C-alpha positions in Angstrom: -66.2 -22.9 -99.2 -65.5 -22.3 -95.6 -62.7 -19.8 -94.2 -59.4 -21.3 -93.8 -58.3 -21.0 -90.0 -55.5 -23.5 -89.8 -53.5 -26.5 -91.0 -52.2 -29.5 -89.1 -50.9 -33.2 -89.7 -48.4 -33.3 -92.6 -48.1 -36.9 -94.1 -46.2 -38.5 -96.8 -45.8 -41.8 -98.3 -43.4 -43.3 -101.1 -45.3 -44.3 -104.3 -44.7 -48.0 -104.1 -46.5 -49.1 -107.3 -48.1 -47.5 -110.1 -49.2 -48.5 -113.5 -51.6 -46.0 -115.6 -54.9 -47.6 -115.5 -54.5 -49.3 -112.1 -54.8 -48.2 -108.5 -51.7 -46.6 -106.9 -49.9 -48.1 -103.7 -47.9 -46.6 -101.1 -45.0 -47.6 -98.8 -45.8 -47.0 -95.1 -45.7 -43.3 -94.8 -45.4 -41.0 -91.7 -46.3 -37.7 -90.2 -43.2 -36.2 -90.8 -43.4 -32.8 -89.5 -45.9 -30.2 -87.9 -47.3 -27.8 -90.5 -46.5 -24.1 -90.9 -48.1 -23.3 -94.2 -48.7 -24.3 -97.7 -49.5 -22.4 -100.9 -51.2 -24.7 -103.6 -51.4 -23.4 -107.2 -53.5 -25.4 -109.7 -52.2 -25.3 -113.3 -55.4 -25.0 -115.7 -55.8 -25.4 -119.4 -57.2 -22.0 -120.8 -57.9 -23.2 -124.2 -60.8 -21.5 -125.9 -62.6 -22.3 -129.3 -64.1 -19.6 -131.6 -66.5 -19.9 -134.4 -68.7 -17.5 -136.2 -67.0 -14.6 -134.2 -68.2 -16.3 -130.7 -66.8 -18.6 -128.2 -68.2 -22.0 -128.9 -66.2 -24.0 -126.1 -63.6 -23.8 -123.5 -61.4 -25.9 -121.4 -60.3 -25.1 -118.0 -59.4 -28.6 -116.8 -56.5 -29.2 -114.4 -53.3 -30.1 -116.0 -51.1 -30.2 -112.8 -50.4 -28.1 -109.6 -47.5 -26.9 -107.7 -47.3 -26.5 -103.9 -44.8 -24.3 -101.6 -44.7 -26.2 -98.3 -43.4 -25.0 -95.4 -43.0 -27.6 -92.5 -41.6 -26.8 -88.7 -38.4 -28.4 -90.1 -37.3 -31.9 -91.7 -35.5 -34.7 -89.8 -33.1 -36.8 -91.8 -35.6 -39.5 -92.3 -38.0 -37.0 -93.8 -35.6 -35.6 -96.2 -34.8 -38.9 -97.1 -38.7 -39.8 -97.9 -39.3 -36.5 -99.7 -36.2 -35.5 -101.1 -34.6 -38.9 -101.9 -31.6 -38.5 -99.7 -29.8 -41.8 -99.3 -28.2 -43.0 -96.1 -25.4 -45.2 -95.4 -23.7 -45.5 -91.8 -26.1 -42.6 -90.4 -24.5 -40.2 -93.2 -26.9 -39.0 -95.6 -26.1 -38.0 -99.4 -27.8 -35.7 -101.7 -27.0 -36.5 -105.4 -28.2 -35.8 -108.8 -31.1 -38.6 -108.6 -34.5 -36.9 -109.0 -36.7 -36.9 -105.7 -39.1 -39.7 -105.3 -42.5 -39.9 -106.1 -44.9 -39.4 -103.0 -48.4 -39.3 -101.8 -48.7 -36.1 -99.7 -51.5 -34.9 -97.3 -52.3 -32.4 -94.7 -55.4 -31.5 -92.6 -57.0 -27.9 -93.2 -58.8 -26.6 -90.5 -61.9 -24.7 -91.6 -64.6 -22.3 -89.9 -67.9 -21.1 -90.8 -70.3 -19.1 -88.4 -68.4 -20.4 -85.5 -68.4 -24.2 -86.5 -64.9 -26.0 -87.1 -64.6 -28.7 -89.5 -61.5 -30.6 -90.6 -60.8 -31.2 -94.4 -58.4 -34.1 -95.0 -56.5 -33.3 -98.3 -54.5 -36.2 -100.1 -52.5 -35.6 -103.4 -51.8 -38.8 -105.1 -48.3 -37.9 -106.5 -45.9 -35.5 -105.8 -42.1 -34.7 -106.4 -40.7 -32.3 -103.7 -37.6 -30.5 -103.9 -35.6 -27.9 -101.7 -34.1 -24.9 -103.9 -32.7 -22.9 -101.5 -32.0 -23.1 -97.6 -30.8 -20.3 -95.4 -28.9 -20.7 -92.4 -27.7 -17.6 -90.2 -26.0 -17.0 -86.8 -28.1 -16.6 -83.7 -28.2 -12.8 -83.0 -29.9 -10.8 -80.4 -33.5 -11.8 -81.4 -34.0 -15.4 -82.9 -35.3 -15.3 -86.4 -37.0 -18.8 -86.9 -36.1 -20.3 -90.4 -37.6 -23.4 -91.8 -37.3 -24.8 -95.2 -39.8 -24.4 -98.2 -40.1 -27.5 -100.1 -41.2 -26.9 -103.7 -43.7 -29.8 -105.1 -44.6 -30.6 -108.5 -47.8 -32.6 -108.7 -48.7 -35.2 -111.5 -52.4 -36.6 -112.2 -52.7 -40.5 -112.0 -54.8 -42.5 -114.2 -56.6 -44.7 -111.5 -59.0 -47.0 -114.0 -59.7 -47.5 -117.6 -61.3 -44.4 -118.2 -58.4 -42.4 -118.8 -59.1 -39.6 -116.3 -56.3 -38.0 -114.7 -56.9 -37.6 -110.9 -54.7 -35.1 -108.9 -56.2 -34.9 -105.4 -59.0 -36.2 -102.9 -60.4 -34.1 -100.0 -63.1 -35.0 -97.4 -64.6 -33.1 -94.5 -64.8 -34.1 -91.0 -66.6 -32.8 -87.9 -63.4 -33.7 -85.6 -59.5 -33.6 -86.1 -59.2 -37.3 -85.3 -61.3 -38.8 -88.2 -59.4 -36.3 -90.6 -56.3 -37.7 -89.1 -57.5 -41.4 -89.5 -58.5 -40.5 -93.3 -55.2 -39.4 -94.0 -53.3 -42.5 -92.2 -55.4 -44.7 -94.4 -54.2 -42.9 -97.5 -50.7 -43.0 -96.4 -50.3 -46.4 -95.0 -49.9 -45.2 -91.3 -50.9 -47.8 -88.9 
């Protein structure tokens, strides 16, 4: 694993169809904001099995994940895509409906011994929400405030094996290739 030196190109696409045991498809996605930062937390099983006073086996498989995502801001269209706000006559409504499931991705910029690589990360199924938003008056010095989205990821079963898949990533030598990889995942032309 190389040192992380940057993050770019946030993309998302609404899940169009998904039936466990088959592939997942997405509606046309978008590059919805510039990336400021993200914290990914994997949730793992931590079960240990003992016999004869010794550990016989253990499990640390991925159960899910959460992601705290800080975009540069969210347009109305991005709020509709990620949070499920509905629009009628250019007016957006927040309701008690759950946020939609989306595929989500970004490029992680990595460096090792002066060589930069670009990792395209794609998460199959995430449900984002905003739990708090702060708005303040402009004072003598500007304090930049951006929303933080809390995402909860779920695994998807893409074939008959029953294995749950959570994310994919691939490393590239250049940023354009990493973006192209994510565009193909998010159905972006």
